[in-house]
Legacy VTK file of the C-alpha trace (Angstrom):
# vtk DataFile Version 3.0
C-alpha trace
ASCII
DATASET POLYDATA
POINTS 105 float
100.197 71.122 40.093
101.717 69.524 43.833
103.305 66.242 43.472
101.287 63.510 43.664
97.666 65.178 42.956
94.951 63.001 41.884
95.659 63.364 38.248
98.861 61.499 37.750
98.725 58.279 38.153
101.224 55.648 40.272
101.243 52.584 37.575
101.671 49.400 39.455
101.390 46.282 38.626
98.599 44.118 38.540
98.151 41.673 41.111
99.858 38.711 40.938
97.892 35.658 42.236
101.580 33.302 42.577
102.612 32.626 45.857
105.394 35.370 47.954
107.161 34.784 51.114
108.163 38.816 51.916
108.304 39.143 48.433
109.709 37.387 47.162
108.050 34.900 44.036
108.103 31.575 45.328
106.450 30.057 42.899
108.845 30.300 40.467
111.841 28.345 42.112
112.639 25.121 40.014
113.215 21.920 41.393
116.655 21.923 42.921
116.069 25.326 44.502
113.195 23.978 46.421
115.144 20.956 47.001
117.519 23.547 48.261
115.649 26.063 50.865
113.890 23.451 51.920
116.703 21.532 53.253
117.642 24.436 54.252
114.229 25.446 56.448
114.475 22.358 57.752
118.638 22.713 59.112
117.492 26.011 60.523
113.579 24.472 62.049
116.874 21.972 64.130
119.307 24.578 64.914
116.442 26.749 66.367
114.163 24.008 67.951
118.080 22.560 69.345
118.833 25.991 70.903
115.585 26.248 73.225
115.687 23.044 73.453
119.222 23.387 75.830
118.040 26.261 76.713
115.086 24.704 78.216
116.504 22.298 80.031
119.932 23.869 81.593
116.683 26.396 82.911
114.964 23.092 84.388
118.174 21.639 85.529
119.129 24.408 87.250
115.613 24.908 89.386
114.604 20.902 89.928
118.989 20.770 91.132
118.504 17.301 88.818
120.520 16.217 85.805
118.753 15.447 82.798
120.891 14.894 79.732
120.829 17.745 77.161
121.448 15.315 73.790
117.475 15.124 74.184
117.718 18.725 72.928
118.785 16.520 69.437
116.993 13.717 69.503
113.155 14.698 71.048
113.136 18.246 69.910
115.918 19.773 67.624
115.750 16.021 65.588
111.655 15.584 65.419
111.162 19.385 64.527
113.453 19.507 61.833
112.107 16.571 60.593
108.863 17.949 60.718
109.589 20.800 58.879
111.666 19.345 56.502
108.904 17.656 55.004
106.422 20.723 55.013
108.570 22.226 53.644
109.416 20.008 50.102
106.057 19.126 50.118
104.226 22.267 49.534
108.047 23.443 47.588
107.311 20.831 45.622
103.359 21.256 45.364
104.388 24.765 43.311
106.239 23.154 41.408
104.297 20.982 39.844
100.934 22.998 39.849
103.706 25.646 38.000
105.037 22.434 35.826
101.176 21.542 35.019
99.756 24.686 33.943
102.286 25.321 31.169
102.074 22.805 29.634
LINES 1 106
105 0 1 2 3 4 5 6 7 8 9 10 11 12 13 14 15 16 17 18 19 20 21 22 23 24 25 26 27 28 29 30 31 32 33 34 35 36 37 38 39 40 41 42 43 44 45 46 47 48 49 50 51 52 53 54 55 56 57 58 59 60 61 62 63 64 65 66 67 68 69 70 71 72 73 74 75 76 77 78 79 80 81 82 83 84 85 86 87 88 89 90 91 92 93 94 95 96 97 98 99 100 101 102 103 104
């Protein structure tokens, strides 16, 4: 027989309906891991939005020959977006954690 013929079955684990992100089962995190991952995603979103905001203001300043304060990117871009992602991540991961705890009992 040739390798990989139909007679040889590849054993695959049954499909698991738990939440995954890039193959990582995020439904298995405890409360502390959920808090850390939610905070980390909020920090990443803050820095990403601030980075994009600073470059947007730099491009705007160069094109319009005005002087817009770069601190606006922190206040309105980074803080708003980072806080929103933080609250959404904690809400989602907290919901997954509560579902897992109530399912076990």
